[in-house]
N, C-alpha and C positions, 0 to 999 in steps of 0.2 A: 543285530550282530554286535558282539561284545568287543571290548577294546583289543583284546589279543587277536581275535579273528580279523579285525580291521588291519591290524599290523601285518598279519600273515598275508592278507589278500591284496594288500596294496604295495607290495614290494617289487623292485627291479634290482638286479644285482649291481653292486658297486663295481664289479668287474665288467659291467655291460656298457654298451654304448649309450651315448646321449640319445634319448628317445626323440625320434622325429617323425612327424606325421603330416601328410598333406590331405586336408579335407576338401574334397571336390564334389561337384555335382555327381549324384549317384548314377554310375553308367555300368550296365552289364557288359563285361567283356570276358568271356570264358575261355580258358587256356586249352590249346591243343599243342602238342609238341612241335608240329610243323609251323604254326602260325605265330608263335610267340618269340621268335628269334629276331629281336630288334637290334639296332645298331649299338655296338659297344663302345665307340669312340669316346663319347661324352662323359663316360664314367671312369676313365683311366686315371688312377691317382698313384703317385710314386710311393714305393715301399719305404722310403726314407722318412715318411711322415708318422710312422708307427710310434706310439707312445712307449716310454721306458719305465714309467713310474712303478714303484713297488708297492703292492698292497700288503700291509702287515697282517691281514687276515687270511692271506693265501699262503699255505705251507709250501716251503721250497726245500725243506730237508727230506731225508729219507723216510723218516717216520710221519712227517707232516704235523707234528704236535706244536702247539703254541702254549703261552701261559694264560690263555683266556678263560681257563676253567674246564671242567669235565664235559659241559654240555652247552655249547654255544647256541644261541637262539638264531632263527633264520634272519632276524633283523640285523645281525652282525654282518651279513653279507648282501643285504638288500637295502635299497633306498626307494623313496617314493617314485612312482611312475604315473603316467597318464593313462587312465582308463577311458576308452572311447565309448561314446554312445551312438556312434553311427558306423556303418560299414565303410571301410577304406579301400577303394579300388586299387590304390598304389601298393598296398600290402597284398591284397587278395590276388591281384593279377600276377604277382611274383611266384605264385604257387602253381605247379603243374602236377596234378595227380597222376599223370601218365608216366612220370619217372619211376622206374623200377618195375614196370608191368611187363617187361619183356625179359626172358632169360631167368636167372635165378633170384631176382628181387622178390618175386611173389607178392607184389603189391597189387591192388585194384584201384581203378579210378572212380569207384562208386562214391555216392553222396553220403557224408557222415558229419555229425557235430562232434566236437571234441569230447572224447571219453563216453560217447553215447552208446546206448543198447542197439539202436538202429543203424544198419549199414546197408544201404540200398545199392547193391553192386550188380553190374552185368555179369552173366554166366554164360561161358562158351560151351562148357562140357559138364554134363552131370549125368553120368550113365552108370546105373548100378548093376547092369547085366554084362556089359562087355568090358574086357580089360583094355586099359590104355595107360599111357605114361602119366599117372596121377601126380608125379613129383612137379611137373611143369604147372599143374593146375590146382596147387594147394589153396589159392585164393578163388579158384573157379574161372580165371581169366588169364589169357596171354594176348599181348597187344597185337600180334600179327594174325591171330585167329579171327575169321570173319563169321563163324557160326554163332548163333544166338539161341540159347536155351530159354532165357528169361531174366527177370530182375529179382535177385534174392533180397531179403530184408535183414539177413545177418551174413557176415563174412569174417574170416581171419585175414589179417594183413601181415605179409612178409614171412610166413612160417614155412617150416620144412615138413609139415604134417597137414593133411587135408582135414577140413572140419567145417561146421556150421553150414552155410548156404541154405538156410531155412526159409520156408515160405516163398518159393519161387513162383512168380506170376508171369504170364506171357500172353500177348495177343494171339499167339499161334499154338495150336495143339502139338504140333511137331517142330522140328528145328527150322530156323529161318536164317536169313543172311544179313549181316551188318553192313550198312553203307559207311565205310570208314571215313569218308570225306565229311560226314555229318556228326561224327563223334566229338563231343565236347565235355570238358570237365573243369570244375574249379571247386574251392572249398564249399561243400555243402550242396553241390549241383552236379548232375550227370545227365546228358542228352545224347540221343542216337535216333537215326531212322532206320528201321528194319522192315524190309519188304514193303515199303510204302507207308508204314505206320510210324508217326513221330512219337517218341517216348521222351518225357522229361521226368526227373525225379529230384526231390530235395528231402533232407532228413532233419528232424530235430533229435532230441535225446532218445525218447521212447516211441517216437511217432514219425511217420513219413507221409509224403504227398506225391502222387503220380499225376501226370497230365498227358493225355493222349489226343492225337489227331487221327481220324479215320479208324476208329475202333469199333469192331463187331463184338468179339468175345474177349474174355479174360479168363485164362486157364490157371488153375492152382496145381502145380506139379509136385511130384514126390508123394509122399504119404500124407496128403492134406485132405481135409474134408471142409466144405464150405456150405453155409445155408444162409437164405434170406431171412431178415427179421421183419415180420409183417407189422403194420399193414402197408407201409409206404413203398416197399421195394427199392428203397434208397440205402439201406443198411444191411450189413452182413457180419457174420462171425464164423470162426472155425478154429481148427488147430492142425498142426503138422507134427508127425512123429520125427525124431532125429533120424538123419537119413545118410549122410555122405560116408561116414567112416565105417559103416557096417561092411562096405565092400572094400574100400581103399586101404583101411588100416586093420581090417578084421576086428574092428571094435564098434560096438553099439552103445552109443551114449545114452544114459537113462534120463532123458528129459523130453518134454514136449513144448512146443511154442504155441501160444494161443494168440489169436488176432481178432480185432474188431475194427470195422471200417464203415465208411459211408461214401456215396457217390453223388455226382451232380446230375445223374440221369437215371431213370428207373431201369430195372434189369429183371431177368428171370434167372433163378438159380437152376442149373442143369446137372443132374446126376450127382450132385454133391461134390463136383470138381470144377465147375466153371460158372461164370456169370455171363449171360447173353443180353447184349444191348439191341439196339434197333436192327431188325433183320433186313429192312429195306434200305436204310441210308446209314452210312458210316457216321459215328457219333463222336464228337469232340467232348471229352469228359475229364473231370478231375476226380481223384480218389484219395481220401485220407484213410490212413490206417495206423493203429497202435498195436503193439506187440507186448507179450508178457511171458515169462517163464513160470508164473504162479498159476493163473487160471484165466477163464474167459472174463470174469469181472475185472481182473487186473488189466487186461488189454483195453477194456472199455474205459476204465477209469484213467489209464494213461493217456488215452486219446482226448478224453474230456479235460484232463488237467493240463496237458501240454499242447494239444493240437490247436492250431491257429486256423483262421476262417478260410484263407485262400492260399494257393500255391505261393504267390508273391509274398504274402505276409510271413509264411514259414521260411522262405528262402532268405528274406531280408533279416529275420531274427537269427537264423544260423550264420549268416555272413558277418553280422555284428559280433556274434560270440567268437567266431574265428578271428576277427579284427583285434579283439580284446586280448586273446592269447598270443597271437603272432606279434603284437606290439610289446609284449613283455621282454623279449630278447631281440631287440631291433637295432643292429649296429648300422653305422653309416660309412660311406667311403668305399663301396664295392668297386673293384677294379674293372669289372665288365658286367654287362646285364646278364650274361650267362651265369656268372658267379653269384649274382644276387638271386637268380632263379633257383639255382641249386641249393643255396643256403635256405631260403624261406620254404622251399619244398621239403628239405630235411627237417626243419623245425615243424612244419605241418605234419609230417609222418610220425614225429616224435610225440605228438599230442593226440594221436588217434586212440591209443590204448592207455590204460585198461578200459574195459567196457562196463557200463552200469548193468547190474544184474537185478538188484531190487526194484520194485515198482515205485511209482511217484509217491505213494503213501507209505513206503517202507516195508510193504509186505513181500514175503518170499514163501516158498512152499511150507516151511514149518515154523516160521517165526516172523516177527516184525522188528525192524531195526530203525534207529533214529539217525542214521547216516547213510550215505550211498555205498552199498555193498557192490564191490566190484569183482569182475571176473576177467578172464583172458590174461592170467599172469604167466608170462614166459620167464620166470624168475631167474633162471640160470643165465639168461641173457641180460635182462633189463636192469639188474642191480649194478652193472658195471658202468653204465653212462645214463640210461634213460631216466633212472630215478633222480639223477642230478639235474637233468633238464626240468623235471617235475618240480625239484626243490626251488628252481629259479622262476619258473612260469606258472606253476600250479601247486603250491605247497598244501592247499586245502585237499587236492586229490591225493597226495602222498600221505597225508594224515588219514584219510579214509581208507587208503590201501592198508595202513597199519592196523586200523580198526577191523577191517575185513579179515586179515590174517589172524588176529587174536581171536576173532569170532569163530573162524574155522577150527582153530586149535581147541577152543572151549567146547566145541560140539563134536569133533572127531578124534582129538588127541594128538594131532600133528599139523604143524604149520604148512602153508601151501607151497607146492613145487610148480606145477604147470596146470593151470585150471582153464576149463572151457565150459561155458554155459552153467557155471556154478559147481562144476564137477572136476575134481582134481585127478587127472590121469597120471600123475607122478612120473613125468618124463625128466630126463637129465639128471646128472649127479648133484648131490647136496640138497639142502633144504633151505633155498634162498628166500623163502617167505621170512625166515629168521632174519636174514640180512636186510631185507626191505624194511621190515618193522624196526630193526635195530637203527637203521638210517634215519627214520622218522624221529626216533628218540635222540639219537646222537646229534642231530641237526636242530634240535629244539622245538619240535612241533607238538610234543605230547604233554599233557598235564600229569600230575603225580599218579593218579589212578591208572591211566592208560599205560604209563611207563612201568609200573609194577606188573601190570598184566602182560606186557610185552616180555618182561623178564621171565615171568611164569611160563608163557608160551614157548619162549626159546629154550629154556632149561627142560620144560616138560617134553618138548618135541625131541630133543637129543636123548632124553632118558626113555622114550617110548619103546615098546617092545612089539615087534611084528607089524608095525604100521608103515614102515618104509618098504615100498613094493618089492624091490629087488633084493632086500636083505643086507644091503651094504652097511646100514646104520648099526644093526645088531652086531655085526662082525666087527665094525670099527670100535664100538664101545667095549665089546668083549676082549679085544686084543689091544687095548689101550692105545689106539691110534693108527692101526693099520688093518687092512683087509687081506686075508691070505690069498696069494696069487696062484692057486691051483684049482683044478676043477673038483667039484664035489667035496668041499671043505667039510671039516668034521661038524657034527651036530653040536648045537649049543643048547643050554637049558631053555626049554620052552619051544623047541622045534628045530628042524634041520635048516641050516643056512645054506642057500644055493646061489650065493653071489660069486660068479666065476668069470666076470668080464668087467673091463674098465675099472679095475680095482684101484690103480694109482690115482686116476682122476677123481674118483669118488672119495678117496681118503683125503686128497688135498682140499676138495671143496667142503667136506665136513669139517676139516681142520679150520677153515675160515669161519664156519658156523660156530665152532668151539670158541674161537676168538671173540665172537660177538657175546657169547654167554659169559665168558671170563670177565669182559669189560663191565657188563651189566651187574654181574655178581659182586664185583669189587665196588661198584657204585652203591649197591644196596648193603654193603658191609658183610656180605656172606663170603668170608675169606677162604674157607675150606673149599667151597664150591669154585671160587675163582682160581685157586691153586690147581684144582683138578683139570679145569678146562684150559688153563694156561698151558699145562703140560700137553693136552691134546691138541692145542693150537700149534705147538712146536713138533708135533709128530711127523711133519714132513721130513725131519732129519733122520727118521727111521728108514726112509726110502732112498736116502743118498748112498749111492755106490761109488766108493773112492776109485774103483777100477775104471768104470765107464765115466764117472763124474756126472751122472744123470740121476734123476729120481725115478727109480724103477720098482717093480713089484717085490713084495717081501713074503717069504715063504713062512708058514707057520712053524716049520721045523728048523728054521734058520736059513741064512742065505738069501739070494735074490733071483727073481725072474727077470732076465734081461731081454729086451727086444732084439730081434736079429738085426734091425736097423734103427738108428736113431731118427731117420727122416721118413721111413716108409709110413704110409697112412692107409692101413687095412680097412676094409668095410666093416668088420667086427673085430674088436680087439679085446683081449683079455686084460690089457693094461690101461689104455688111454681112450678117451672119448673124443671122437672126430679130430684126432691129432696124432702126435707122436712124442717121443722122449724129448726132442729138441724144443718143441713149442710148450709142452707142459712143464719144463724145468722152471719157468718163470711164474708159475701159478701159486705164489705165496705172497699175494699183494700186501698182506698185513705185516710182513716181516721181511722185506727186501733186504734190509741191513743184515739180518741173520743169514740170508741166502748168499749174500756176497761173502760173508766170513766163511760160510760152509764150503764154497768152491775154492777158496784159497785167497780171496782178496780181490781188490779192484781190477787188477790187471787180468786176472783169470776170468772175472765176470765180463769185462769188456770183450775179451776173446769170444766168450759164449754168445754175447749179443751180436758181435760181428758175424759169427758163424750163422746165426739165424737169418740175418739180413742179406748175406752174400751167398749162402749155399744154394745149389741148384737141385731141385727134385725132379727126377725123371717122370714122365707121364705114367709109366708103368708102376711107379711106387705109390701113386695116389688112387685109391679105390673108393674114397668117400666123396660124394657129391658136394658136401658142405665145404671142403677144403679148397677154397678159391680166393681170388684177389691176392695173388702172390707178389711179395717183394723178397726175392731169394726164396728162403724156405718160411718166411713169415706169411701167414695167411690171414689177411685182414677180412676176408670173407666169412670168417667164423669168429666167435667172440672171445674165447679164453685168453688171447693175446693182445687184446685192444689196448691194454695199459703199457705194453712192452716198449713201443717207440719212445715213450716218456722216461724210461729208466736210464737212458744215457745222461739226462739232466739230473734226475732225482738221486740216482745211486753214484754217479760218476762225476757230477758237476759239469757235464759236457752238453751245454744247451745248444751248441752249434749242430751237433749230430741229431739231436731230437728235432730241431726245427727242420733240418734237411729231410728227415724221413716223414715227418708230419706233412710238410709241403708237398712231398712226392705223392703221398696217399691222397691228400685233398685234391691235388690237381690231375692225378692220373687214374684214380680208381673211382671217382665220383664225377658225374656230369649231369646235364640236364636233358638227357635223352631217355626213352623207355628202357634202355640197357644201362642206365646211369648208376647202378648200385653194384658193388663187387661181390655181393652174396645176399642170402636171405635177409630181409629187413628185420625180421625177428621181433615183432611187436614194437618197432621203433628204435631198437638198440643200435642197429647199423647207422641210422639217420642221426641219432642222438650223439654218437662219436663225432660225426661231421660238425654238428652244431657247437659242441664244446671246443673241439680242436680249432674250429674256425675262429671263435672269439678268444682263444688263448688261455683256456683253463682245462683241467682234467682231474678226475678223482682217481689218481694213481693208486691210492689205498682207499677203496670204497668204504671203508669203516672209519676213516679219519674225519675230523671236523672240517677240515679245510680241503680245498682243491689246489692243485699245483698251478702256478702261473707260468706261461711261457709266451713266446712271440705269437701274437695273433696274425691271422691272414688278412685282416682288414683294419683300416684306421679307425680312430675314435672309439676304441675300446678303453674306457676310462676306469 
């Protein structure tokens, strides 16, 4: 490891707590939400103890600029921390993976290593034939459901779209029933008893280990085939076609998952779909398995490279890895045990994604890379907070995210938007692969070569033709910063543009992407490019309607498309994505100062903020499931407004009101129960907001070098 890598890898934020760790005898104590509620009294600490020091590297102005230079290194906000060589039960027992598994959180209690390919998750429902409410089962799991379909080896976490759940295995050919009293989970571990069969699983990066008591058969469900590898009858291999979304989202992902495994007891492969163990006596067995998106050799190589000898060895290694990451942002002085559990569980969920996609040797389908190629980018969500948690806890991962995004651009011509299993399904407005790669550069993680490639990828993506699925980008560039807000807009050179929905939101998000390009172009001395994209970054002004004082649709022929209501949230909108005119008014995080001026000054801006947090929206006005976690009309359960509570402080100098609303959200919209999230966790973004708000920092402008500092919810944040 070179000097720069060591500097990046050994940091802990200067804004963060004094690191404290208790090294104890290693004891397995796995969390359930019922059993972990211990006494709170001994942890109560007065709020008056909060530190007030000002960190000069934390921007407190509207723009967040300092005089430290164009591109600060991560070392400017990090200091040396303690990296542990042993699993720490005190940290691990504070994590409850069942938080968010009920309702709209859409998380899963499955076993996973940080950023790993493998996610060994229980599946309640997996039915390609019959319709059901797939929205509740995007992760395959709901806490209250006692049905059991099997253990999947991949899963999404916190999304509003179903996907993955590949290589599902089960001791039962058909459905079975979970004994909820036996269900346990902690970082890297999940256990349950199902119809008399005890199941335990643990996961490494690309490998997993099962342990069963009273097992007769193991069925591979879905579009899977499995075969024994002679002569020992102890090893097997196979593959599964992608499965879930062909029914639920009318989308068939173009990938296969390959697997290779071995068992502690001999078996007979039956019909290409199951392994049969002893017919006469139930068998207690362990089973190791590696997966790969590349080929069967990749799955075998991953198991050989990363698989450990026993279940206990694998679990211990994964718990050590989780301890190292959880100790990176480890504040002290929690007021209650519930608060500590809520915080560390949020940090845990912030570090689940993205997922490794390349094999241990760097191979993928069509290439070999010398870094970890990641997938499961929910970029529209994660650039707002989760990337900043990675900046503090896992800068090496954020660096590889940037390399992944550049690699995608260099192979397909456009940066990532929303990827799954290495495939970009291009959901949500904007090209925030640009934003994530820009952040890695802006925060000092990239060398000169990668920095230039990030610029080329950002500029090339914005100038691409016909590659942005919905057509928004082509229209945005052709109209110098707006997307016509009427149906069947005119054709443009090279093809007909059929973008006729969510036009305001798409233009605002692309404007933020344009700002990234402008800053990069200026850095590289390409002033004409910088000037063009600065203008595009200011194109939100084209949407300002002085009559309604909102950002609304712009007609190609002139004039505006105004919503019939500033607060209504339709299921499908021609103007706004999962929101309304009131919430999207603030979606110019790179130029809040300009937005304040546009609406008429600080008093008018304060009135608009107050309107957001005090207006009431009737139930009949909300048609979108994502619009949840309400404080007035502010919807914390969806991501576009996550920066808004901090604008009282950054735009108006009113820290008191920012602290009031942040405390309200922390204390009322999050808790340590299965319903403890206000909306979809969205690849860790909802949890990352909690982590940063809790310790007293936030990237109000996600493209700035610094984060804004405000009052933390816990003492000893130094």
